[in-house]
Chimera marker file (.cmm) of the C-alpha trace (Angstrom):
<marker_set name="trace">
<marker id="1" x="-13.905" y="-5.086" z="-10.318" r="1" g="1" b="0" radius="0.5"/>
<marker id="2" x="-16.107" y="-2.822" z="-12.387" r="1" g="1" b="0" radius="0.5"/>
<marker id="3" x="-16.022" y="0.390" z="-10.354" r="1" g="1" b="0" radius="0.5"/>
<marker id="4" x="-17.869" y="2.466" z="-12.946" r="1" g="1" b="0" radius="0.5"/>
<marker id="5" x="-20.941" y="0.266" z="-12.910" r="1" g="1" b="0" radius="0.5"/>
<marker id="6" x="-23.986" y="2.535" z="-12.902" r="1" g="1" b="0" radius="0.5"/>
<marker id="7" x="-26.728" y="1.654" z="-10.433" r="1" g="1" b="0" radius="0.5"/>
<marker id="8" x="-29.290" y="1.629" z="-13.249" r="1" g="1" b="0" radius="0.5"/>
<marker id="9" x="-27.350" y="-1.258" z="-14.828" r="1" g="1" b="0" radius="0.5"/>
<marker id="10" x="-27.023" y="-3.268" z="-11.643" r="1" g="1" b="0" radius="0.5"/>
<marker id="11" x="-29.057" y="-6.296" z="-10.669" r="1" g="1" b="0" radius="0.5"/>
<marker id="12" x="-30.520" y="-4.748" z="-7.510" r="1" g="1" b="0" radius="0.5"/>
<marker id="13" x="-33.999" y="-4.416" z="-6.076" r="1" g="1" b="0" radius="0.5"/>
<marker id="14" x="-36.153" y="-1.444" z="-6.991" r="1" g="1" b="0" radius="0.5"/>
<marker id="15" x="-36.160" y="-0.433" z="-3.325" r="1" g="1" b="0" radius="0.5"/>
<marker id="16" x="-32.355" y="-0.279" z="-3.183" r="1" g="1" b="0" radius="0.5"/>
<marker id="17" x="-32.193" y="1.519" z="-6.528" r="1" g="1" b="0" radius="0.5"/>
<marker id="18" x="-34.609" y="4.217" z="-5.300" r="1" g="1" b="0" radius="0.5"/>
<marker id="19" x="-32.713" y="4.678" z="-2.027" r="1" g="1" b="0" radius="0.5"/>
<marker id="20" x="-29.387" y="5.040" z="-3.840" r="1" g="1" b="0" radius="0.5"/>
<marker id="21" x="-30.869" y="7.325" z="-6.469" r="1" g="1" b="0" radius="0.5"/>
<marker id="22" x="-32.471" y="9.546" z="-3.809" r="1" g="1" b="0" radius="0.5"/>
<marker id="23" x="-29.046" y="9.969" z="-2.170" r="1" g="1" b="0" radius="0.5"/>
<marker id="24" x="-27.350" y="10.967" z="-5.415" r="1" g="1" b="0" radius="0.5"/>
<marker id="25" x="-25.550" y="7.669" z="-5.940" r="1" g="1" b="0" radius="0.5"/>
<marker id="26" x="-24.957" y="7.198" z="-9.664" r="1" g="1" b="0" radius="0.5"/>
<marker id="27" x="-22.503" y="4.314" z="-9.611" r="1" g="1" b="0" radius="0.5"/>
<marker id="28" x="-21.420" y="1.711" z="-7.102" r="1" g="1" b="0" radius="0.5"/>
<marker id="29" x="-18.031" y="3.386" z="-6.614" r="1" g="1" b="0" radius="0.5"/>
<marker id="30" x="-19.836" y="6.391" z="-5.068" r="1" g="1" b="0" radius="0.5"/>
<marker id="31" x="-20.524" y="4.211" z="-2.024" r="1" g="1" b="0" radius="0.5"/>
<marker id="32" x="-16.853" y="4.484" z="-1.005" r="1" g="1" b="0" radius="0.5"/>
<marker id="33" x="-17.609" y="8.107" z="-0.034" r="1" g="1" b="0" radius="0.5"/>
<marker id="34" x="-19.882" y="6.958" z="2.817" r="1" g="1" b="0" radius="0.5"/>
<marker id="35" x="-19.379" y="5.166" z="6.095" r="1" g="1" b="0" radius="0.5"/>
<marker id="36" x="-21.621" y="2.344" z="7.249" r="1" g="1" b="0" radius="0.5"/>
<marker id="37" x="-22.936" y="4.716" z="9.953" r="1" g="1" b="0" radius="0.5"/>
<marker id="38" x="-24.019" y="7.156" z="7.223" r="1" g="1" b="0" radius="0.5"/>
<marker id="39" x="-26.016" y="4.454" z="5.456" r="1" g="1" b="0" radius="0.5"/>
<marker id="40" x="-27.753" y="3.199" z="8.588" r="1" g="1" b="0" radius="0.5"/>
<marker id="41" x="-29.390" y="6.608" z="9.003" r="1" g="1" b="0" radius="0.5"/>
<marker id="42" x="-30.786" y="6.773" z="5.463" r="1" g="1" b="0" radius="0.5"/>
<marker id="43" x="-34.565" y="6.735" z="5.231" r="1" g="1" b="0" radius="0.5"/>
<marker id="44" x="-36.117" y="3.368" z="4.241" r="1" g="1" b="0" radius="0.5"/>
<marker id="45" x="-32.916" y="1.327" z="4.554" r="1" g="1" b="0" radius="0.5"/>
<marker id="46" x="-33.767" y="-1.706" z="6.606" r="1" g="1" b="0" radius="0.5"/>
<marker id="47" x="-31.784" y="-4.806" z="7.447" r="1" g="1" b="0" radius="0.5"/>
<marker id="48" x="-32.517" y="-6.683" z="4.207" r="1" g="1" b="0" radius="0.5"/>
<marker id="49" x="-31.819" y="-3.681" z="2.005" r="1" g="1" b="0" radius="0.5"/>
<marker id="50" x="-28.575" y="-3.004" z="3.863" r="1" g="1" b="0" radius="0.5"/>
<marker id="51" x="-27.565" y="-6.657" z="3.428" r="1" g="1" b="0" radius="0.5"/>
<marker id="52" x="-28.304" y="-6.382" z="-0.304" r="1" g="1" b="0" radius="0.5"/>
<marker id="53" x="-26.197" y="-3.222" z="-0.530" r="1" g="1" b="0" radius="0.5"/>
<marker id="54" x="-23.286" y="-4.804" z="1.348" r="1" g="1" b="0" radius="0.5"/>
<marker id="55" x="-23.417" y="-7.883" z="-0.884" r="1" g="1" b="0" radius="0.5"/>
<marker id="56" x="-23.469" y="-5.725" z="-4.019" r="1" g="1" b="0" radius="0.5"/>
<marker id="57" x="-20.558" y="-3.645" z="-2.777" r="1" g="1" b="0" radius="0.5"/>
<marker id="58" x="-18.533" y="-6.724" z="-1.840" r="1" g="1" b="0" radius="0.5"/>
<marker id="59" x="-19.102" y="-8.405" z="-5.195" r="1" g="1" b="0" radius="0.5"/>
<marker id="60" x="-17.825" y="-5.231" z="-6.902" r="1" g="1" b="0" radius="0.5"/>
<marker id="61" x="-14.813" y="-4.783" z="-4.596" r="1" g="1" b="0" radius="0.5"/>
<marker id="62" x="-16.159" y="-1.574" z="-3.024" r="1" g="1" b="0" radius="0.5"/>
<marker id="63" x="-15.717" y="-0.741" z="0.667" r="1" g="1" b="0" radius="0.5"/>
<marker id="64" x="-17.162" y="1.990" z="2.857" r="1" g="1" b="0" radius="0.5"/>
<marker id="65" x="-15.013" y="5.004" z="3.611" r="1" g="1" b="0" radius="0.5"/>
<marker id="66" x="-12.467" y="4.201" z="6.286" r="1" g="1" b="0" radius="0.5"/>
<marker id="67" x="-12.624" y="0.414" z="5.847" r="1" g="1" b="0" radius="0.5"/>
<link id1="1" id2="2" r="1" g="1" b="0" radius="0.2"/>
<link id1="2" id2="3" r="1" g="1" b="0" radius="0.2"/>
<link id1="3" id2="4" r="1" g="1" b="0" radius="0.2"/>
<link id1="4" id2="5" r="1" g="1" b="0" radius="0.2"/>
<link id1="5" id2="6" r="1" g="1" b="0" radius="0.2"/>
<link id1="6" id2="7" r="1" g="1" b="0" radius="0.2"/>
<link id1="7" id2="8" r="1" g="1" b="0" radius="0.2"/>
<link id1="8" id2="9" r="1" g="1" b="0" radius="0.2"/>
<link id1="9" id2="10" r="1" g="1" b="0" radius="0.2"/>
<link id1="10" id2="11" r="1" g="1" b="0" radius="0.2"/>
<link id1="11" id2="12" r="1" g="1" b="0" radius="0.2"/>
<link id1="12" id2="13" r="1" g="1" b="0" radius="0.2"/>
<link id1="13" id2="14" r="1" g="1" b="0" radius="0.2"/>
<link id1="14" id2="15" r="1" g="1" b="0" radius="0.2"/>
<link id1="15" id2="16" r="1" g="1" b="0" radius="0.2"/>
<link id1="16" id2="17" r="1" g="1" b="0" radius="0.2"/>
<link id1="17" id2="18" r="1" g="1" b="0" radius="0.2"/>
<link id1="18" id2="19" r="1" g="1" b="0" radius="0.2"/>
<link id1="19" id2="20" r="1" g="1" b="0" radius="0.2"/>
<link id1="20" id2="21" r="1" g="1" b="0" radius="0.2"/>
<link id1="21" id2="22" r="1" g="1" b="0" radius="0.2"/>
<link id1="22" id2="23" r="1" g="1" b="0" radius="0.2"/>
<link id1="23" id2="24" r="1" g="1" b="0" radius="0.2"/>
<link id1="24" id2="25" r="1" g="1" b="0" radius="0.2"/>
<link id1="25" id2="26" r="1" g="1" b="0" radius="0.2"/>
<link id1="26" id2="27" r="1" g="1" b="0" radius="0.2"/>
<link id1="27" id2="28" r="1" g="1" b="0" radius="0.2"/>
<link id1="28" id2="29" r="1" g="1" b="0" radius="0.2"/>
<link id1="29" id2="30" r="1" g="1" b="0" radius="0.2"/>
<link id1="30" id2="31" r="1" g="1" b="0" radius="0.2"/>
<link id1="31" id2="32" r="1" g="1" b="0" radius="0.2"/>
<link id1="32" id2="33" r="1" g="1" b="0" radius="0.2"/>
<link id1="33" id2="34" r="1" g="1" b="0" radius="0.2"/>
<link id1="34" id2="35" r="1" g="1" b="0" radius="0.2"/>
<link id1="35" id2="36" r="1" g="1" b="0" radius="0.2"/>
<link id1="36" id2="37" r="1" g="1" b="0" radius="0.2"/>
<link id1="37" id2="38" r="1" g="1" b="0" radius="0.2"/>
<link id1="38" id2="39" r="1" g="1" b="0" radius="0.2"/>
<link id1="39" id2="40" r="1" g="1" b="0" radius="0.2"/>
<link id1="40" id2="41" r="1" g="1" b="0" radius="0.2"/>
<link id1="41" id2="42" r="1" g="1" b="0" radius="0.2"/>
<link id1="42" id2="43" r="1" g="1" b="0" radius="0.2"/>
<link id1="43" id2="44" r="1" g="1" b="0" radius="0.2"/>
<link id1="44" id2="45" r="1" g="1" b="0" radius="0.2"/>
<link id1="45" id2="46" r="1" g="1" b="0" radius="0.2"/>
<link id1="46" id2="47" r="1" g="1" b="0" radius="0.2"/>
<link id1="47" id2="48" r="1" g="1" b="0" radius="0.2"/>
<link id1="48" id2="49" r="1" g="1" b="0" radius="0.2"/>
<link id1="49" id2="50" r="1" g="1" b="0" radius="0.2"/>
<link id1="50" id2="51" r="1" g="1" b="0" radius="0.2"/>
<link id1="51" id2="52" r="1" g="1" b="0" radius="0.2"/>
<link id1="52" id2="53" r="1" g="1" b="0" radius="0.2"/>
<link id1="53" id2="54" r="1" g="1" b="0" radius="0.2"/>
<link id1="54" id2="55" r="1" g="1" b="0" radius="0.2"/>
<link id1="55" id2="56" r="1" g="1" b="0" radius="0.2"/>
<link id1="56" id2="57" r="1" g="1" b="0" radius="0.2"/>
<link id1="57" id2="58" r="1" g="1" b="0" radius="0.2"/>
<link id1="58" id2="59" r="1" g="1" b="0" radius="0.2"/>
<link id1="59" id2="60" r="1" g="1" b="0" radius="0.2"/>
<link id1="60" id2="61" r="1" g="1" b="0" radius="0.2"/>
<link id1="61" id2="62" r="1" g="1" b="0" radius="0.2"/>
<link id1="62" id2="63" r="1" g="1" b="0" radius="0.2"/>
<link id1="63" id2="64" r="1" g="1" b="0" radius="0.2"/>
<link id1="64" id2="65" r="1" g="1" b="0" radius="0.2"/>
<link id1="65" id2="66" r="1" g="1" b="0" radius="0.2"/>
<link id1="66" id2="67" r="1" g="1" b="0" radius="0.2"/>
</marker_set>
C-alpha cells in the first residue's frame, strides 16, 4: 500500500483528477476522510467515475470513512 501517493502521480482519468483536485484531495489517503455518501453528492461524479475511484482506492488499500 502506498498511502502517500499523490493524485497527480496516479494513473487516473483527467475527469477523476479534476474532481479530486476541486475537492482538495492531494493524495489517495485523503479519501479515507470521506464517506461514500459524501462522494455521491460531488458535482460531476457519475457511475463510471465513481467506479474508477473505488477501484483506485481498493488497489491502494484505502477505504471510505467508517468502512
